[in-house]
C-alpha positions, 0 to 999 in steps of 0.5 A: 500500500502507498498513500499519495498526497496530491495538490491539484491546480485548476484553470480559473474557469473550471468548476472546482466542485464538479472536478472534485466529484469527477475525481471521486468517481474516476475508475482506476485499477488498484487505486482509490481516493481516500479524500478529495477536498476543494481548498478554493475555486482553483485548488484541490487536495487529495489522498490517493491510496494505491496498491503499489507505486506503479499503480499510483504513477499510472493513475496520475499520468493516465487518468487524473491529469487528463481531466479537463480543467486540471492544469497541474498535479503536484505530489506533496508526499508519497508514504508507504505505511509501516504496520507493526508486526 
């Protein structure tokens, strides 16, 4: 499991609420959004949970950045949780 924290920037004329809803329903293999929040009309933060880093890479580069109105997607952090044994 890997948790990817994203900062997504939108075009000024983009409906941020609609983009949040679009992200929440996005079909991705082995990834899902744990949280997607609108910061303001041009910025979204999200937590993307994936089975492995390659799944996260595919989700970001092939799915998320192709959504109309998204101009930039920044990875804030990539965390691989450690579970005590």
